[in-house]
C-alpha positions as CSV (number, residue, x, y, z in Angstrom):
1,M,128.3,38.2,-44.8
2,Q,129.2,41.7,-46.1
3,H,129.9,41.7,-49.6
4,Y,131.7,44.5,-51.6
5,D,132.1,44.5,-55.6
6,V,135.9,45.3,-55.1
7,A,138.2,44.6,-52.0
8,I,141.4,46.7,-52.0
9,V,144.3,45.4,-50.1
10,G,146.9,48.1,-49.2
11,G,145.5,51.3,-48.1
12,G,148.8,53.4,-49.0
13,I,148.4,55.8,-52.0
14,A,147.9,53.2,-54.7
15,G,145.2,51.9,-52.7
16,L,143.4,55.0,-52.0
17,S,144.2,56.8,-55.4
18,L,142.0,53.3,-56.9
19,A,139.6,54.2,-54.3
20,H,138.7,58.0,-54.9
21,F,138.0,56.7,-59.0
22,L,136.4,53.3,-58.0
23,A,134.0,54.4,-55.1
24,P,131.5,56.4,-56.8
25,S,130.5,53.7,-59.4
26,R,131.3,50.5,-57.0
27,T,131.2,49.3,-53.2
28,V,134.4,49.3,-52.5
29,V,136.5,48.3,-48.6
30,V,140.3,48.9,-48.3
31,L,142.1,47.0,-46.1
32,E,145.7,48.8,-43.9
33,R,147.5,46.4,-42.2
34,E,148.6,49.0,-40.1
35,T,147.3,51.6,-38.1
36,A,147.7,54.4,-40.2
37,H,147.6,54.6,-44.1
38,G,150.5,55.3,-45.9
39,Y,153.2,54.0,-43.3
40,H,155.7,52.6,-45.4
41,S,156.5,53.5,-48.7
42,T,153.9,56.9,-49.3
43,G,155.1,58.3,-45.4
44,R,159.0,57.9,-46.5
45,S,158.6,59.2,-49.5
46,A,161.1,62.1,-50.6
47,A,157.6,63.7,-51.9
48,E,159.6,65.3,-55.6
49,F,157.4,65.4,-58.7
50,T,159.5,65.5,-61.6
51,L,158.1,65.2,-65.4
52,R,161.1,63.5,-66.5
53,D,164.3,61.2,-65.3
54,N,161.9,57.9,-65.4
55,A,160.9,55.2,-68.4
56,P,158.9,56.9,-71.2
57,E,155.4,55.3,-69.9
58,V,156.0,56.9,-66.7
59,N,156.7,60.3,-67.8
60,A,153.6,60.1,-69.6
61,L,151.7,58.7,-66.3
62,A,153.5,61.9,-64.4
63,R,152.3,64.1,-67.8
64,I,148.2,63.2,-66.8
65,S,149.2,63.2,-63.0
66,H,150.4,66.9,-62.8
67,A,147.4,68.3,-64.5
68,F,145.1,66.5,-61.6
69,M,147.7,67.8,-58.8
70,E,147.6,71.4,-60.1
71,N,143.5,71.8,-60.3
72,P,142.1,68.8,-58.2
73,P,138.8,68.0,-57.8
74,E,136.7,70.6,-56.2
75,G,136.9,69.9,-52.3
76,F,139.6,67.6,-53.2
77,V,142.1,69.7,-50.5
78,S,142.1,72.7,-49.2
79,V,146.3,73.7,-49.6
80,P,148.4,73.2,-52.6
81,L,149.7,70.2,-54.0
82,L,152.5,71.2,-55.8
83,T,154.9,73.6,-54.8
84,A,157.6,74.7,-57.2
85,R,160.9,73.3,-56.3
86,G,163.1,73.4,-59.2
87,S,166.4,71.3,-59.5
88,L,169.9,72.1,-59.8
89,W,172.1,68.9,-61.4
90,I,175.8,69.0,-60.8
91,G,178.8,67.7,-61.7
92,T,182.1,67.2,-60.8
93,V,185.0,67.0,-62.9
94,G,185.2,64.0,-65.4
95,K,181.2,64.7,-65.6
96,E,181.1,68.0,-67.7
97,E,180.0,65.9,-71.1
98,A,177.3,64.2,-68.9
99,I,175.9,67.7,-67.8
100,A,176.1,68.5,-71.2
101,R,174.4,65.4,-73.0
102,A,171.3,65.7,-70.3
103,R,170.8,69.4,-70.7
104,Q,170.9,69.2,-74.6
105,A,168.5,66.2,-74.2
106,A,166.2,68.0,-72.2
107,E,166.2,70.8,-74.5
108,A,165.2,68.9,-77.4
109,A,162.6,68.0,-75.6
110,G,161.3,71.6,-75.2
111,V,162.2,71.9,-71.5
112,A,163.5,75.3,-71.1
113,V,166.7,74.6,-68.8
114,V,169.2,76.9,-67.5
115,P,173.0,76.7,-68.2
116,L,174.5,77.6,-65.4
117,T,178.5,78.3,-64.5
118,V,180.2,77.2,-61.6
119,E,179.8,80.8,-59.7
120,E,176.1,80.8,-60.6
121,A,175.4,77.4,-59.2
122,L,176.9,79.0,-56.2
123,L,174.6,81.4,-56.2
124,R,171.7,79.3,-56.2
125,V,173.3,76.8,-53.3
126,P,176.5,78.7,-51.3
127,F,177.2,76.3,-49.6
128,L,178.3,73.6,-52.6
129,D,182.3,73.2,-52.8
130,R,183.4,75.5,-56.0
131,D,186.4,72.6,-56.3
132,Y,183.9,70.1,-56.7
133,V,181.3,71.2,-58.7
134,A,182.3,71.4,-62.8
135,A,179.5,71.7,-64.6
136,A,175.7,72.3,-63.8
137,Y,172.0,73.5,-65.3
138,F,169.1,74.4,-63.6
139,D,165.7,72.7,-64.2
140,P,162.5,74.3,-63.5
141,N,160.3,71.8,-63.5
142,Y,160.5,70.3,-60.4
143,W,157.9,70.8,-57.9
144,D,157.3,69.6,-53.7
145,I,154.3,67.2,-53.3
146,D,152.2,67.6,-50.3
147,V,152.0,63.6,-49.7
148,D,149.9,63.9,-47.0
149,A,147.5,66.0,-48.1
150,L,147.2,64.1,-51.4
151,L,146.8,60.6,-49.1
152,Q,144.1,62.1,-47.5
153,G,142.3,63.9,-50.0
154,Y,142.0,60.7,-51.9
155,A,140.5,58.8,-48.3
156,R,137.5,61.4,-48.1
157,S,137.0,61.4,-51.3
158,A,136.5,57.5,-51.3
159,R,135.0,58.3,-47.6
160,R,132.2,60.4,-49.3
161,A,131.7,58.3,-52.2
162,G,130.9,55.3,-49.6
163,A,134.1,53.7,-49.3
164,E,135.0,52.0,-46.4
165,L,138.8,52.3,-45.2
166,V,139.3,49.9,-42.4
167,T,142.8,50.1,-40.4
168,G,144.8,47.2,-38.8
169,A,143.6,44.7,-41.2
170,E,145.7,42.6,-42.4
171,L,144.9,40.0,-45.3
172,L,145.1,36.5,-43.6
173,G,143.7,34.9,-47.4
174,A,141.1,34.3,-49.5
175,R,139.8,32.1,-51.8
176,Q,136.9,31.5,-54.1
177,E,134.0,30.3,-53.2
178,D,130.4,30.0,-56.0
179,G,132.3,33.1,-58.0
180,R,133.1,35.0,-55.1
181,W,136.2,35.9,-52.9
182,K,136.1,34.5,-49.1
183,V,138.4,37.6,-48.0
184,E,139.7,36.2,-44.0
185,S,141.2,39.4,-42.4
186,S,142.3,40.0,-38.8
187,T,139.0,42.1,-38.3
188,G,137.0,39.9,-40.0
189,A,135.4,37.9,-43.2
190,F,134.0,39.2,-46.1
191,T,133.4,38.5,-49.8
192,A,133.6,40.4,-53.0
193,D,133.8,40.2,-56.6
194,I,137.3,41.1,-56.8
195,V,140.4,41.2,-55.0
196,V,142.9,44.0,-56.0
197,N,146.6,43.6,-54.7
198,A,147.9,47.1,-53.6
199,S,150.0,46.2,-51.1
200,G,152.9,47.5,-52.2
201,G,156.5,45.7,-51.3
202,W,154.2,42.7,-49.7
203,A,152.3,42.4,-53.5
204,D,153.4,39.0,-53.7
205,T,153.2,37.9,-50.3
206,V,149.1,38.7,-50.8
207,A,148.9,37.2,-54.3
208,Q,150.4,34.0,-52.8
209,R,147.9,34.2,-49.8
210,C,144.8,34.2,-52.3
211,G,146.4,31.3,-54.5
212,V,147.9,33.7,-57.3
213,A,151.3,33.3,-58.5
214,P,153.7,36.0,-57.9
215,A,155.1,39.0,-60.2
216,G,158.5,39.0,-59.0
217,I,157.6,42.1,-57.3
218,V,160.7,42.8,-55.1
219,P,161.3,46.0,-52.6
220,H,164.0,47.5,-52.5
221,R,165.3,49.8,-49.1
222,R,166.2,53.7,-50.0
223,T,167.5,55.7,-47.2
224,A,167.2,59.5,-45.9
225,I,168.9,61.2,-43.6
226,T,168.3,65.1,-42.4
227,V,170.7,68.0,-41.3
228,D,170.6,71.3,-40.0
229,L,172.0,74.1,-42.3
230,P,174.1,77.6,-40.8
231,A,171.1,79.8,-39.6
232,D,172.0,82.4,-42.3
233,I,171.0,80.2,-45.2
234,N,167.0,80.4,-45.9
235,V,166.6,76.6,-46.6
236,A,162.9,77.3,-48.3
237,A,164.9,79.0,-51.3
238,L,166.6,76.3,-52.3
239,P,166.4,74.0,-55.5
240,E,166.4,70.2,-54.6
241,I,170.4,69.2,-55.7
242,N,170.8,65.7,-58.3
243,E,174.5,64.4,-59.0
244,I,174.5,64.1,-62.7
245,D,175.0,60.0,-62.5
246,E,171.8,60.2,-59.6
247,I,174.5,58.9,-57.5
248,Y,172.9,61.1,-54.8
249,Y,170.6,64.0,-54.1
250,F,170.1,66.7,-51.3
251,K,166.3,68.9,-50.6
252,P,165.1,70.8,-48.9
253,D,162.7,69.2,-46.0
254,A,160.5,71.1,-43.2
255,G,163.2,73.1,-42.7
256,R,166.4,71.1,-43.2
257,L,168.4,69.4,-45.9
258,L,167.3,66.2,-47.2
259,A,169.8,63.8,-48.6
260,S,170.1,60.7,-49.7
261,P,172.6,58.2,-51.4
262,A,170.2,57.2,-53.7
263,D,170.5,53.6,-52.8
264,E,168.8,50.5,-53.7
265,T,168.9,47.7,-52.1
266,P,166.7,44.4,-52.4
267,C,165.2,43.7,-48.8
268,E,162.3,41.8,-47.5
269,P,159.0,43.2,-46.8
270,A,159.0,45.0,-43.7
271,D,159.0,48.2,-41.7
272,V,162.3,48.5,-42.9
273,Q,165.4,50.8,-41.3
274,S,168.2,52.7,-42.1
275,E,171.7,51.0,-41.2
276,E,174.8,52.9,-40.9
277,L,177.0,52.1,-43.7
278,D,173.9,53.9,-46.0
279,V,173.4,56.9,-43.8
280,A,177.7,57.3,-43.8
281,Y,177.6,57.1,-47.3
282,A,174.6,60.4,-47.4
283,V,176.7,62.4,-45.1
284,H,180.0,61.3,-47.1
285,Y,178.5,62.6,-50.0
286,L,177.1,65.9,-48.2
287,E,180.7,66.9,-47.2
288,E,182.1,65.5,-50.7
289,A,180.4,67.8,-52.8
290,T,179.8,71.0,-50.0
291,D,181.4,72.9,-47.2
292,L,179.3,71.7,-45.1
293,K,180.7,69.7,-41.5
294,I,177.8,67.7,-40.8
295,G,178.7,67.0,-36.7
296,R,175.0,65.8,-36.0
297,I,172.3,64.0,-37.8
298,A,168.9,65.5,-37.0
299,S,166.8,62.0,-38.7
300,S,167.3,58.9,-40.6
301,W,164.8,56.7,-41.9
302,A,164.6,54.2,-44.8
303,G,161.6,53.5,-47.2
304,M,160.6,50.5,-49.5
305,R,160.9,51.0,-53.8
306,S,159.3,48.2,-55.0
307,F,160.4,46.9,-58.8
308,S,158.8,44.2,-61.0
309,A,161.6,42.8,-63.8
310,D,161.6,45.6,-66.2
311,R,160.8,48.5,-63.7
312,L,157.5,49.4,-65.0
313,P,154.4,49.1,-62.8
314,V,151.9,45.9,-62.9
315,I,148.9,47.0,-63.3
316,G,145.9,44.4,-64.7
317,P,144.4,41.2,-64.1
318,A,146.4,38.0,-62.9
319,K,146.7,36.0,-65.4
320,D,146.0,33.0,-63.5
321,N,142.6,34.3,-62.0
322,P,140.9,37.8,-63.5
323,A,139.0,38.4,-60.8
324,F,142.7,39.2,-58.7
325,F,143.5,42.5,-59.6
326,W,147.1,43.8,-59.5
327,L,148.1,47.7,-58.9
328,A,151.8,47.1,-57.8
329,G,155.7,47.8,-58.7
330,Q,155.4,51.7,-58.8
331,G,159.0,52.0,-58.1
332,G,159.9,55.3,-56.6
333,Y,157.0,56.7,-58.6
334,G,153.9,55.8,-57.1
335,I,153.0,58.9,-56.0
336,L,153.7,61.5,-58.6
337,T,151.9,58.9,-61.1
338,S,148.8,57.8,-58.5
339,P,146.3,59.7,-60.5
340,A,146.6,58.2,-63.5
341,L,147.3,54.9,-61.9
342,G,144.4,55.2,-60.4
343,Q,142.3,56.3,-63.1
344,L,143.6,54.0,-65.0
345,A,143.3,50.9,-62.7
346,A,139.5,51.9,-62.2
347,N,138.4,52.5,-65.7
348,M,140.2,48.9,-66.3
349,I,138.0,47.0,-63.5
350,T,134.6,48.5,-64.8
351,E,135.6,48.1,-67.9
352,Q,135.1,51.8,-69.1
353,P,137.1,53.4,-72.0
354,L,140.0,56.1,-70.6
355,P,140.0,59.7,-71.2
356,E,141.6,60.6,-73.9
357,V,144.6,62.5,-72.7
358,F,145.3,58.9,-72.1
359,A,145.5,57.8,-75.6
360,R,147.3,61.4,-76.3
361,E,149.9,60.5,-74.2
362,G,150.3,57.0,-76.0
363,I,149.4,55.2,-72.9
364,E,148.7,51.5,-73.7
365,P,147.2,49.2,-70.6
366,A,149.2,46.1,-72.2
367,A,152.5,48.1,-71.2
368,F,151.7,47.4,-67.3
369,S,149.8,44.3,-67.7
370,P,150.6,41.0,-65.1
371,G,151.0,38.8,-68.4
372,R,153.7,40.3,-70.0
373,F,156.5,38.3,-67.7
374,G,156.1,34.9,-70.0
């Protein structure tokens, strides 16, 4: 029976980023239940990179990851992973103070945000409704992520280092025998020293199939639609548009405008689909904040964002089985933090010291430990 040092369950951005960092020093197999990597959360991401707007620990992980994405390893990708986008933050009447507070907080953090009049905001996004927008500012530190290039870069790198990436392979169960995991999958059985749970919305299910207590990770549905804009609007030149209370956001996406009602509805892990009410909310916000009249929706979809109880990632050995390693609960920031989380998890598994940048950014692995939940 084939034996591996590490078996990673889940071939999305979490599992493949770990395989990239781990495969040069360990024998690795990655099991992906779908026929393609990144089918669920990874492939349905809005693909934005921000250095703020998350918990401090996540922002620190983003800063570490930004350096990787700006200067990836040689041969990792042939295209830029990040493209400058910028974000226009807007508020309607009654939210002027919220805009001012957010702008001042960014300036205090040393970010060169740009306060805008309503007229200046309309110059950047001409289809905004001037009667809706009461205050605005521009944040230059937003980027689009080429998610597919990043995912495929991790996959190629892991394969070059000897990792086996197996698709159409669902974990059926695993148990420990003689100090090793015996792993049963839909494509066959093998043994491994460590099982890594990088299965996104299915993280608790995978834990239970391995006889490990769940961590309370709950998937949440997030909806998006795309619409066509008038031919005289240069979609590619638009910034992302964020509502100050994060009720919705809009951004360019493959020549169209993507709109999301920023919904977070707890759901069962599944191939989630958009629901009519959430699509209607996306259209409502578009028509409320802009002069657009939406007659046709080009596409709509939903994805899963999985959160732990405190909304921080869950990374580290299980409390009840140190040979079971959690890499889950990345919420809506798993892609943008994947270089840092992949490195962190790999170094914890191999018991190697972390690069100095983690200490400089104040990253304490204990903050993400499964043991923090009682």
